[in-house]
C-alpha positions as CSV (number, residue, x, y, z in Angstrom):
1,M,39.9,-33.0,1.0
2,N,37.0,-32.4,-1.8
3,L,37.0,-34.6,-4.7
4,S,37.6,-31.8,-7.2
5,L,41.0,-30.9,-5.2
6,N,41.8,-35.2,-6.1
7,I,40.7,-34.7,-9.5
8,F,42.9,-31.6,-10.2
9,Q,46.3,-33.3,-8.2
10,A,45.5,-36.6,-10.0
11,A,45.5,-34.9,-13.8
12,F,48.7,-32.2,-12.4
13,G,50.5,-35.6,-11.4
14,V,50.3,-37.3,-14.8
15,Y,50.7,-33.8,-16.7
16,S,54.0,-32.9,-14.7
17,R,55.3,-36.4,-15.6
18,L,54.5,-36.7,-19.3
19,L,55.4,-32.6,-20.2
20,P,57.7,-31.7,-17.1
21,S,58.4,-28.3,-18.4
22,S,55.2,-27.2,-19.8
23,A,54.0,-28.6,-16.0
24,A,56.6,-26.6,-13.9
25,S,55.8,-23.3,-15.9
26,K,52.0,-23.8,-15.1
27,A,53.0,-24.4,-11.2
28,V,54.8,-21.1,-11.4
29,G,51.9,-19.4,-12.9
30,L,49.7,-20.8,-10.2
31,M,52.2,-19.9,-7.5
32,T,52.8,-15.8,-8.3
33,S,49.0,-15.5,-8.9
34,P,47.7,-14.6,-5.7
35,R,43.9,-15.2,-4.9
36,I,42.2,-12.7,-2.4
37,K,38.5,-11.8,-1.9
38,V,37.4,-8.4,-3.2
39,E,36.4,-7.5,0.2
40,R,39.5,-8.3,1.8
41,R,41.4,-6.6,-0.8
42,A,39.2,-3.4,0.6
43,S,39.8,-4.5,4.1
44,S,42.5,-2.0,4.7
45,R,40.9,1.0,3.2
46,E,38.5,1.3,6.9
47,L,41.1,0.5,9.1
48,F,44.1,3.4,8.2
49,E,43.6,7.0,6.7
50,R,46.0,7.5,3.7
51,V,48.1,5.1,1.3
52,V,51.4,5.9,-0.4
53,P,52.4,3.8,-4.0
54,L,55.8,2.4,-3.6
55,N,58.0,0.6,-6.9
56,N,56.7,-2.3,-8.5
57,D,52.8,-2.1,-8.0
58,G,53.3,-2.2,-4.3
59,L,51.3,0.3,-1.9
60,L,51.8,1.4,1.6
61,S,49.1,2.2,4.3
62,I,49.4,4.5,7.3
63,Y,47.5,4.9,10.2
64,G,48.4,7.3,13.5
65,S,50.8,9.9,13.7
66,G,52.4,8.5,17.1
67,P,56.6,8.7,17.3
68,K,56.6,5.0,17.2
69,K,57.0,3.1,14.0
70,V,55.1,-0.2,13.9
71,L,55.2,-2.2,10.3
72,V,53.1,-4.9,9.6
73,L,53.0,-7.3,6.5
74,H,50.4,-10.2,5.9
75,G,51.7,-13.5,3.7
76,W,50.5,-14.9,0.3
77,S,47.0,-13.9,-0.8
78,G,46.7,-12.6,2.7
79,W,45.3,-9.0,3.7
80,I,45.7,-6.7,6.2
81,G,42.5,-7.2,7.7
82,Q,43.7,-10.1,9.3
83,F,45.8,-7.8,11.7
84,R,42.5,-5.9,12.5
85,D,42.0,-7.0,16.3
86,L,46.0,-6.0,16.7
87,I,45.8,-2.5,14.9
88,R,42.7,-1.9,17.4
89,E,45.2,-2.3,20.2
90,I,47.4,0.1,19.2
91,D,47.0,4.1,20.4
92,P,47.5,5.7,17.4
93,D,48.9,8.9,19.8
94,E,51.7,6.9,20.6
95,C,52.5,4.8,17.4
96,T,52.0,5.1,13.7
97,V,51.2,1.7,11.6
98,Y,53.0,0.9,8.5
99,A,51.1,-1.8,6.5
100,V,52.8,-3.1,3.4
101,H,50.8,-4.2,0.6
102,P,53.0,-6.0,-1.8
103,A,52.4,-6.3,-5.8
104,G,49.1,-8.5,-6.5
105,H,47.9,-7.5,-2.9
106,G,45.1,-4.9,-1.3
107,D,44.3,-2.3,-3.8
108,S,47.6,-3.0,-6.3
109,T,46.5,-3.7,-9.7
110,A,49.0,-6.3,-10.3
111,T,48.0,-9.4,-11.3
112,K,51.3,-11.2,-10.4
113,S,53.5,-11.3,-7.3
114,H,56.4,-13.6,-6.1
115,P,58.8,-13.2,-2.5
116,G,60.7,-10.8,-3.8
117,R,58.1,-8.7,-4.4
118,F,57.5,-9.0,-0.7
119,I,60.9,-8.1,0.4
120,E,61.0,-4.9,-2.2
121,A,57.9,-3.5,-0.6
122,V,59.7,-3.8,2.8
123,L,62.9,-2.5,1.6
124,D,61.0,0.2,0.0
125,A,58.7,1.1,3.2
126,H,61.7,1.5,5.0
127,E,63.1,4.2,2.3
128,Y,59.9,5.8,2.6
129,V,60.1,6.0,6.3
130,G,63.9,6.8,6.3
131,S,64.6,5.4,9.5
132,S,64.3,1.6,11.6
133,F,61.0,0.3,12.5
134,D,60.5,0.3,16.2
135,V,59.0,-3.4,15.6
136,A,58.2,-5.1,12.6
137,I,54.9,-7.9,12.4
138,G,55.2,-10.3,10.2
139,H,52.6,-13.4,8.7
140,S,53.7,-16.4,6.6
141,L,55.8,-15.2,3.8
142,G,55.5,-11.6,5.2
143,A,58.1,-12.8,8.2
144,A,60.4,-15.1,5.8
145,A,60.4,-11.3,4.0
146,L,61.1,-9.6,7.5
147,V,63.6,-11.9,8.2
148,Y,65.5,-11.1,4.8
149,A,65.0,-7.4,4.8
150,Q,66.5,-7.1,8.4
151,S,69.9,-9.1,6.9
152,A,69.8,-7.3,4.0
153,R,69.7,-3.7,5.4
154,G,68.9,-3.4,9.6
155,C,65.0,-2.5,9.2
156,F,63.9,-3.2,12.6
157,D,64.7,-2.9,16.0
158,R,62.3,-5.8,17.0
159,L,60.4,-8.8,15.0
160,V,57.4,-10.7,15.2
161,L,57.2,-13.5,12.9
162,V,54.0,-15.3,13.1
163,S,53.3,-18.7,11.4
164,G,57.0,-18.4,9.3
165,P,58.5,-20.8,7.6
166,A,62.3,-21.2,8.1
167,T,63.2,-21.7,4.3
168,I,61.5,-20.8,0.7
169,E,62.7,-23.9,-0.5
170,G,60.4,-25.4,1.9
171,V,57.8,-23.3,0.6
172,L,58.1,-24.5,-3.0
173,S,58.4,-28.0,-2.0
174,R,55.0,-28.0,-0.3
175,F,53.3,-26.2,-2.7
176,A,54.7,-28.5,-5.4
177,R,53.7,-31.8,-3.2
178,F,50.5,-30.2,-3.1
179,V,50.1,-29.8,-6.9
180,N,51.3,-33.1,-7.0
181,L,54.5,-32.3,-9.3
182,G,56.8,-35.3,-10.6
183,E,60.4,-35.0,-9.3
184,R,61.9,-33.5,-12.5
185,S,59.2,-30.8,-12.7
186,E,59.7,-30.1,-9.2
187,R,63.4,-29.3,-10.1
188,L,62.2,-27.4,-13.0
189,F,59.5,-25.6,-10.7
190,V,62.1,-24.7,-8.1
191,R,64.9,-23.2,-11.0
192,D,61.8,-21.2,-12.6
193,M,61.1,-19.5,-9.3
194,E,64.6,-18.6,-8.7
195,E,64.8,-16.9,-11.8
196,T,61.8,-15.1,-11.5
197,V,62.2,-13.9,-7.9
198,G,65.9,-13.1,-8.6
199,L,67.3,-14.6,-5.9
200,S,68.4,-18.5,-5.0
201,V,66.4,-20.7,-2.8
202,D,69.9,-20.6,-0.7
203,R,69.8,-17.1,-0.4
204,L,66.4,-17.3,1.1
205,D,67.4,-20.0,3.7
206,L,66.4,-17.8,6.6
207,I,68.0,-20.6,9.4
208,A,71.2,-19.5,7.5
209,L,70.5,-15.6,8.2
210,A,69.0,-16.1,11.6
211,P,72.5,-16.0,13.4
212,G,73.3,-13.0,12.1
213,I,70.4,-10.8,13.3
214,E,70.9,-9.4,16.8
215,V,67.6,-7.8,17.4
216,P,65.1,-9.7,19.8
217,V,62.5,-11.9,18.2
218,L,59.5,-13.2,19.1
219,L,58.0,-16.2,16.9
220,I,54.7,-17.2,17.5
221,H,53.4,-20.4,15.8
222,D,50.3,-23.1,16.2
223,D,51.1,-26.3,16.9
224,S,48.0,-27.7,14.5
225,D,49.6,-25.4,11.4
226,S,48.9,-27.8,8.0
227,E,50.3,-25.2,6.1
228,V,53.5,-24.3,7.8
229,P,54.8,-26.6,10.4
230,V,55.7,-25.6,13.8
231,T,59.0,-27.0,13.4
232,E,59.8,-24.4,11.1
233,S,60.0,-22.0,13.9
234,V,61.3,-24.3,16.7
235,A,64.4,-24.6,14.1
236,L,64.3,-20.5,13.5
237,N,63.8,-19.8,17.3
238,E,67.3,-22.0,17.7
239,A,69.1,-19.8,15.1
240,F,68.7,-16.6,16.3
241,P,70.8,-14.9,18.9
242,R,68.1,-13.5,21.0
243,S,64.4,-15.1,20.1
244,R,61.6,-16.7,22.1
245,L,58.8,-18.8,20.7
246,T,55.3,-18.9,21.6
247,H,52.8,-22.0,21.3
248,T,49.2,-21.9,20.4
249,T,46.8,-24.5,20.2
250,G,43.8,-25.3,17.6
251,Y,44.3,-22.1,16.1
252,G,46.0,-23.0,12.7
253,H,48.0,-21.1,10.1
254,S,45.9,-17.7,10.1
255,R,43.3,-17.7,13.2
256,L,45.9,-17.1,15.5
257,L,46.3,-13.8,14.7
258,R,42.3,-13.3,16.4
259,N,43.5,-14.9,19.5
260,P,43.6,-12.2,22.4
261,E,46.3,-13.8,24.0
262,V,48.4,-13.6,20.8
263,V,47.8,-9.8,20.3
264,R,48.1,-9.2,24.0
265,E,51.7,-11.0,23.8
266,I,52.7,-8.7,20.9
267,V,51.6,-5.5,22.1
268,E,53.4,-6.3,25.2
269,F,56.6,-7.3,23.5
270,T,56.5,-4.2,21.2
271,H,56.5,-2.0,24.4
272,S,58.0,-4.1,27.0
273,P,61.8,-5.1,27.8
274,F,62.7,-7.9,25.9
275,R,62.5,-11.3,27.7
276,P,63.8,-14.5,26.5
C-alpha cells in the first residue's frame, strides 16, 4: 500500500469521526463517481458496429447479426474492453452481442452512477431487444445487476457471474473499510447510498434472490480476489438451484477474463447443455 493512500485513509478516518455526516456524504460522492481512463472508455468503439441510447444516460453497443442474443456487462469503473477475448470467440453470424454501458461508463456523458443505474440499463436493454437474452455475462457489480434483473423480470435463459458479490451491503461495507469510515459514519453512508440508489440493501441481497432463479448459472471466481472474496460466489453457488462454480488461481478480480480457459468455459456454457 503506498504512502499517499495511507495518509488519505488516516485523514479520512479522523474526518469521519469528527464529522460523521459530512464524511458519509463525501464517501457517497466518491462511491458514485466512476474513474475510467479515456482509452478504456473508447475500447468498445473498435469492438462494436453500432450504439443505441438507453434511458438515464446509458448506452447499448451491438455487434453481430446472429439469432442467439448475448448480453455483457462490466463492473463498477469497468469497460467493455475487458470482454475483448471473449467477444472475439463469438461468431457474429451465430450470435448478436449486446454490451451495456450504464450511466458514467463507456461514452456516456454522465459523471455519476450507482448500482441502480446498472440495473436500469439492463432492464432497458431487455426492453429494447423485446425478448429474453440467451445468456448474460456480468463481471463484479455487473454480475450483481444481472441477478437482480433476472429476479425482477426474467431477462435471461442463462447467467454467467464473474467475480460477483453476494450482497450490495458487503460491497458498501468493503468500501467503507477502504476509506476508513468510523462506525456512525458508515451507518449514515449506507443509508445515504440506499436513498441515492432507491433500493434498500435488503432488496439487493443476492443470496436471498438466488433461490427463486431457476435458470442455469455459471459462477467464476479467483481464489486470490482481493476486491470481492471468493466466499461470495461460494455462498451464491449454494443458494442457486441450478449452478456450478469454477475456481481460478492467481488472476485476481479482473484478469481472469483474459484467462483462455475461462473464456473457453463461458463459450461452452453458452452453447452446451448445462452440467451442474
